[in-house]
PATORKE-798854 format. One record per residue (C-alpha): residue number from 1; y, z, x; residue in one letter. Coordinates in nm, 2 decimals, always signed. Layout:
N
[NUM; [Y; Z; X]; A] ...
This chain:
278
[1; [+18.94; +2.61; -24.21]; M] [2; [+19.06; +2.64; -23.83]; N] [3; [+18.70; +2.61; -23.60]; T] [4; [+18.71; +2.60; -23.23]; L] [5; [+18.42; +2.55; -22.99]; P] [6; [+18.25; +2.88; -22.89]; A] [7; [+18.33; +3.03; -22.54]; T] [8; [+18.42; +3.38; -22.38]; N] [9; [+18.75; +3.28; -22.24]; D] [10; [+19.02; +3.40; -22.46]; Y] [11; [+19.30; +3.20; -22.28]; R] [12; [+19.09; +2.89; -22.32]; T] [13; [+19.05; +2.92; -22.73]; V] [14; [+19.42; +3.05; -22.71]; I] [15; [+19.55; +2.74; -22.59]; E] [16; [+19.30; +2.50; -22.72]; R] [17; [+19.42; +2.69; -23.11]; A] [18; [+19.84; +2.61; -22.94]; A] [19; [+19.75; +2.26; -22.89]; S] [20; [+19.56; +2.20; -23.28]; D] [21; [+19.90; +2.18; -23.49]; P] [22; [+19.64; +2.26; -23.81]; N] [23; [+19.53; +2.61; -23.66]; F] [24; [+19.63; +2.90; -23.84]; D] [25; [+19.99; +3.07; -23.69]; V] [26; [+19.88; +3.41; -23.81]; D] [27; [+19.51; +3.35; -23.62]; K] [28; [+19.65; +3.22; -23.32]; L] [29; [+19.89; +3.53; -23.29]; E] [30; [+19.62; +3.78; -23.33]; R] [31; [+19.43; +3.59; -23.10]; L] [32; [+19.68; +3.64; -22.84]; V] [33; [+19.68; +3.98; -22.93]; A] [34; [+19.31; +4.04; -22.83]; M] [35; [+19.39; +3.87; -22.53]; Q] [36; [+19.66; +4.13; -22.43]; E] [37; [+19.49; +4.40; -22.53]; A] [38; [+19.18; +4.30; -22.31]; R] [39; [+19.37; +4.24; -22.00]; E] [40; [+19.56; +4.56; -22.08]; Q] [41; [+19.21; +4.78; -22.10]; R] [42; [+19.09; +4.57; -21.78]; N] [43; [+19.43; +4.65; -21.59]; A] [44; [+19.39; +5.02; -21.70]; D] [45; [+19.01; +5.03; -21.57]; Q] [46; [+19.09; +4.87; -21.27]; L] [47; [+19.39; +5.12; -21.19]; F] [48; [+19.15; +5.39; -21.23]; N] [49; [+18.90; +5.31; -21.02]; E] [50; [+19.16; +5.27; -20.74]; A] [51; [+19.31; +5.60; -20.85]; L] [52; [+18.98; +5.75; -20.80]; A] [53; [+18.90; +5.54; -20.44]; N] [54; [+19.25; +5.68; -20.36]; A] [55; [+19.15; +6.05; -20.44]; E] [56; [+18.83; +6.03; -20.32]; A] [57; [+18.99; +5.97; -19.96]; E] [58; [+19.25; +6.22; -20.00]; M] [59; [+19.15; +6.59; -19.85]; A] [60; [+19.31; +6.93; -19.89]; T] [61; [+19.67; +6.86; -19.75]; I] [62; [+19.73; +7.07; -19.45]; S] [63; [+20.04; +7.29; -19.51]; T] [64; [+20.38; +7.28; -19.22]; N] [65; [+20.61; +7.57; -19.36]; A] [66; [+20.44; +7.91; -19.33]; N] [67; [+20.53; +8.25; -19.44]; N] [68; [+20.43; +8.52; -19.21]; P] [69; [+20.49; +8.82; -19.45]; Q] [70; [+20.19; +8.68; -19.73]; T] [71; [+20.04; +8.42; -19.54]; K] [72; [+20.11; +8.17; -19.81]; S] [73; [+20.25; +7.79; -19.67]; R] [74; [+20.36; +7.46; -19.85]; Y] [75; [+20.36; +7.15; -19.72]; A] [76; [+20.70; +6.97; -19.71]; T] [77; [+20.71; +6.64; -19.88]; F] [78; [+20.77; +6.48; -19.54]; A] [79; [+20.40; +6.65; -19.43]; R] [80; [+20.28; +6.53; -19.80]; L] [81; [+20.36; +6.16; -19.80]; D] [82; [+20.34; +6.12; -19.46]; G] [83; [+19.90; +6.24; -19.49]; E] [84; [+19.83; +6.04; -19.80]; I] [85; [+20.09; +5.68; -19.75]; R] [86; [+19.84; +5.50; -19.57]; P] [87; [+19.58; +5.56; -19.80]; I] [88; [+19.78; +5.54; -20.14]; Y] [89; [+19.89; +5.18; -20.01]; T] [90; [+19.54; +5.07; -19.94]; K] [91; [+19.43; +5.09; -20.24]; H] [92; [+19.74; +4.89; -20.37]; G] [93; [+19.96; +5.19; -20.56]; F] [94; [+20.33; +5.19; -20.46]; G] [95; [+20.56; +5.43; -20.59]; I] [96; [+20.91; +5.46; -20.69]; Q] [97; [+21.13; +5.74; -20.72]; F] [98; [+21.44; +5.74; -20.92]; N] [99; [+21.65; +5.98; -21.11]; T] [100; [+21.80; +6.07; -21.44]; E] [101; [+22.09; +6.25; -21.60]; P] [102; [+22.07; +6.53; -21.83]; M] [103; [+22.19; +6.75; -22.11]; G] [104; [+22.29; +7.02; -21.88]; E] [105; [+22.52; +6.95; -21.55]; P] [106; [+22.33; +7.17; -21.31]; N] [107; [+21.98; +7.00; -21.40]; M] [108; [+21.86; +6.65; -21.27]; I] [109; [+21.55; +6.47; -21.38]; R] [110; [+21.34; +6.34; -21.09]; V] [111; [+21.14; +6.06; -21.21]; V] [112; [+20.84; +5.86; -21.03]; G] [113; [+20.69; +5.57; -21.13]; M] [114; [+20.31; +5.50; -20.96]; L] [115; [+20.22; +5.09; -21.00]; S] [116; [+19.90; +4.91; -20.95]; N] [117; [+19.88; +4.54; -21.01]; G] [118; [+20.04; +4.50; -21.42]; M] [119; [+19.99; +4.89; -21.45]; V] [120; [+20.24; +5.17; -21.43]; Q] [121; [+20.22; +5.48; -21.49]; R] [122; [+20.57; +5.72; -21.55]; R] [123; [+20.53; +6.14; -21.42]; F] [124; [+20.88; +6.31; -21.43]; Q] [125; [+20.96; +6.68; -21.33]; V] [126; [+21.33; +6.85; -21.42]; D] [127; [+21.47; +7.01; -21.13]; M] [128; [+21.79; +7.29; -21.12]; P] [129; [+22.09; +7.15; -20.87]; I] [130; [+22.21; +7.49; -20.72]; V] [131; [+22.54; +7.50; -20.52]; T] [132; [+22.61; +7.83; -20.62]; Q] [133; [+22.65; +8.05; -20.32]; G] [134; [+22.58; +8.44; -20.26]; L] [135; [+22.94; +8.56; -20.08]; R] [136; [+23.10; +8.39; -20.42]; G] [137; [+23.15; +8.03; -20.27]; Q] [138; [+22.93; +7.72; -20.30]; D] [139; [+22.67; +7.81; -20.00]; M] [140; [+22.59; +7.40; -20.02]; M] [141; [+22.80; +7.08; -20.20]; T] [142; [+22.68; +6.94; -20.48]; R] [143; [+22.54; +6.61; -20.28]; T] [144; [+22.34; +6.86; -20.06]; H] [145; [+22.18; +7.06; -20.37]; A] [146; [+22.14; +6.74; -20.55]; T] [147; [+21.96; +6.58; -20.22]; I] [148; [+21.79; +6.91; -20.24]; S] [149; [+21.67; +6.90; -20.56]; A] [150; [+21.55; +6.56; -20.56]; I] [151; [+21.31; +6.63; -20.20]; S] [152; [+21.13; +6.89; -20.39]; Y] [153; [+21.09; +6.73; -20.73]; G] [154; [+20.94; +6.39; -20.55]; K] [155; [+20.71; +6.64; -20.34]; R] [156; [+20.55; +6.80; -20.68]; Q] [157; [+20.55; +6.44; -20.86]; L] [158; [+20.32; +6.31; -20.56]; E] [159; [+20.11; +6.62; -20.59]; I] [160; [+20.10; +6.53; -21.00]; L] [161; [+20.01; +6.17; -20.95]; M] [162; [+19.70; +6.21; -20.73]; F] [163; [+19.61; +6.56; -20.83]; N] [164; [+19.61; +6.67; -20.48]; L] [165; [+19.56; +6.96; -20.33]; A] [166; [+19.78; +7.18; -20.10]; I] [167; [+19.60; +7.45; -19.88]; G] [168; [+19.45; +7.57; -19.52]; D] [169; [+19.10; +7.50; -19.51]; D] [170; [+19.02; +7.13; -19.50]; D] [171; [+18.62; +7.18; -19.38]; D] [172; [+18.69; +6.99; -19.06]; G] [173; [+18.72; +6.68; -19.30]; N] [174; [+19.08; +6.58; -19.23]; R] [175; [+19.17; +6.32; -18.90]; A] [176; [+19.46; +6.53; -18.84]; G] [177; [+19.37; +6.82; -18.63]; G] [178; [+19.59; +7.00; -18.78]; Y] [179; [+19.45; +7.40; -18.73]; R] [180; [+19.37; +7.65; -18.91]; H] [181; [+19.60; +7.97; -18.97]; A] [182; [+19.51; +8.24; -18.75]; P] [183; [+19.37; +8.54; -18.98]; S] [184; [+19.61; +8.79; -18.83]; H] [185; [+19.98; +8.86; -18.89]; A] [186; [+20.20; +8.65; -18.67]; A] [187; [+20.31; +8.84; -18.35]; P] [188; [+20.69; +8.97; -18.38]; A] [189; [+20.95; +8.83; -18.17]; A] [190; [+21.05; +9.04; -17.89]; R] [191; [+21.45; +8.97; -17.98]; S] [192; [+21.70; +8.78; -18.20]; M] [193; [+21.71; +8.50; -17.93]; D] [194; [+21.32; +8.43; -17.97]; E] [195; [+21.13; +8.26; -18.21]; L] [196; [+20.77; +8.25; -18.29]; T] [197; [+20.58; +8.02; -18.51]; D] [198; [+20.40; +8.24; -18.78]; P] [199; [+20.13; +7.95; -18.72]; H] [200; [+20.07; +7.96; -18.38]; T] [201; [+20.23; +8.27; -18.23]; G] [202; [+20.41; +8.03; -17.98]; E] [203; [+20.75; +8.08; -17.89]; V] [204; [+20.89; +7.76; -18.05]; V] [205; [+21.29; +7.62; -18.09]; D] [206; [+21.22; +7.58; -18.47]; F] [207; [+21.01; +7.67; -18.79]; V] [208; [+21.04; +7.44; -19.06]; S] [209; [+21.24; +7.63; -19.43]; P] [210; [+20.99; +7.83; -19.66]; F] [211; [+21.02; +8.14; -19.91]; K] [212; [+20.99; +8.44; -19.76]; L] [213; [+20.81; +8.68; -20.00]; E] [214; [+20.75; +9.10; -19.96]; M] [215; [+20.46; +9.26; -20.01]; Q] [216; [+20.39; +9.61; -20.17]; E] [217; [+20.48; +9.82; -19.93]; G] [218; [+20.68; +9.64; -19.73]; Q] [219; [+21.12; +9.74; -19.70]; T] [220; [+21.42; +9.49; -19.67]; W] [221; [+21.39; +9.50; -19.33]; A] [222; [+21.06; +9.31; -19.32]; D] [223; [+21.23; +9.05; -19.54]; F] [224; [+21.61; +9.06; -19.36]; I] [225; [+21.48; +9.04; -19.01]; E] [226; [+21.28; +8.70; -18.99]; P] [227; [+21.50; +8.55; -19.24]; L] [228; [+21.83; +8.57; -19.00]; Q] [229; [+21.61; +8.49; -18.73]; R] [230; [+21.51; +8.17; -18.88]; Y] [231; [+21.84; +8.11; -19.00]; I] [232; [+22.00; +8.14; -18.67]; N] [233; [+21.78; +7.90; -18.53]; H] [234; [+21.88; +7.60; -18.78]; C] [235; [+21.94; +7.28; -18.65]; R] [236; [+22.18; +7.15; -18.90]; N] [237; [+22.35; +7.20; -19.25]; M] [238; [+22.05; +7.11; -19.45]; G] [239; [+21.82; +7.32; -19.27]; E] [240; [+22.05; +7.61; -19.32]; W] [241; [+22.06; +7.47; -19.69]; D] [242; [+21.70; +7.53; -19.74]; Q] [243; [+21.66; +7.83; -19.54]; W] [244; [+21.88; +8.02; -19.82]; R] [245; [+21.80; +7.76; -20.20]; L] [246; [+21.40; +7.92; -20.08]; L] [247; [+21.52; +8.24; -20.03]; N] [248; [+21.78; +8.26; -20.30]; Q] [249; [+21.62; +8.47; -20.52]; E] [250; [+21.53; +8.78; -20.25]; L] [251; [+21.86; +8.76; -20.13]; L] [252; [+22.03; +8.77; -20.50]; L] [253; [+21.87; +9.05; -20.54]; K] [254; [+21.90; +9.18; -20.20]; L] [255; [+22.27; +9.15; -20.25]; K] [256; [+22.26; +9.36; -20.61]; E] [257; [+22.03; +9.67; -20.51]; T] [258; [+22.13; +9.69; -20.11]; K] [259; [+22.49; +9.55; -20.09]; P] [260; [+22.56; +9.73; -19.74]; Q] [261; [+22.21; +9.57; -19.61]; L] [262; [+22.33; +9.23; -19.74]; F] [263; [+22.69; +9.18; -19.56]; R] [264; [+22.48; +9.32; -19.24]; L] [265; [+22.25; +9.01; -19.30]; F] [266; [+22.58; +8.78; -19.39]; E] [267; [+22.73; +8.92; -19.07]; K] [268; [+22.45; +8.82; -18.88]; N] [269; [+22.41; +8.49; -18.97]; T] [270; [+22.82; +8.40; -19.03]; E] [271; [+22.83; +8.30; -18.65]; A] [272; [+22.60; +8.02; -18.67]; K] [273; [+22.74; +7.93; -19.03]; Y] [274; [+23.04; +7.87; -18.86]; E] [275; [+22.86; +7.66; -18.53]; E] [276; [+22.73; +7.42; -18.80]; L] [277; [+23.03; +7.36; -18.96]; T] [278; [+23.26; +7.28; -18.72]; K] 
């Protein structure tokens, strides 16, 4: 009969058993499995505690991309990660992103690995790769479209990893000092050469790309006019691509139902496109 001195230290028991030539190998394997399971449970517990502590410090994320039509806004990946990175790294978390091919050529799977100690958890989201333009040609290169899909995927994965809330009211708990959205509609620009920030109403040089939406009772002009103004203030093709991609659904509908208005929109933004692609 194999006997070992009583101890609560599984590692010590395993070491003693391994050094005993008469100890049953099957029992040794079971001891090793029990030790591994115990370590995994402890690691899972530490992971969950660290995650809970990190989430407790993550207040509602202030949005930085605004929709002046519906006052709906969202946080870009740069804002999102910038807000939470100091918190999750302080609690020992690391994030790695990667991609995987899918069966469909115009889809890409974005994978995120959240790790802390010996525990690593996998998250994934499938994103479309949109390259088709609205004038019968590519809206962006496949490389640009892939990068855009990855960026959106990374944003969604971080929201899932830390159960993040995206909104405007943080009850004064955030230290970033971002202002709440005004309760009234943003003032309209006085000309196509003037751009106003829908969040503050101030004249600005740039507005982060976002998805415009049309409410009941609004006309196509309420969609076209601000969109072409934002597009005409793009600083590079990356921003141009984001505006077109985010608003592609309404642009396609405009093209199908109001082709003349769509052609006017294309004409009003054509000069900017040529400027950015020189």
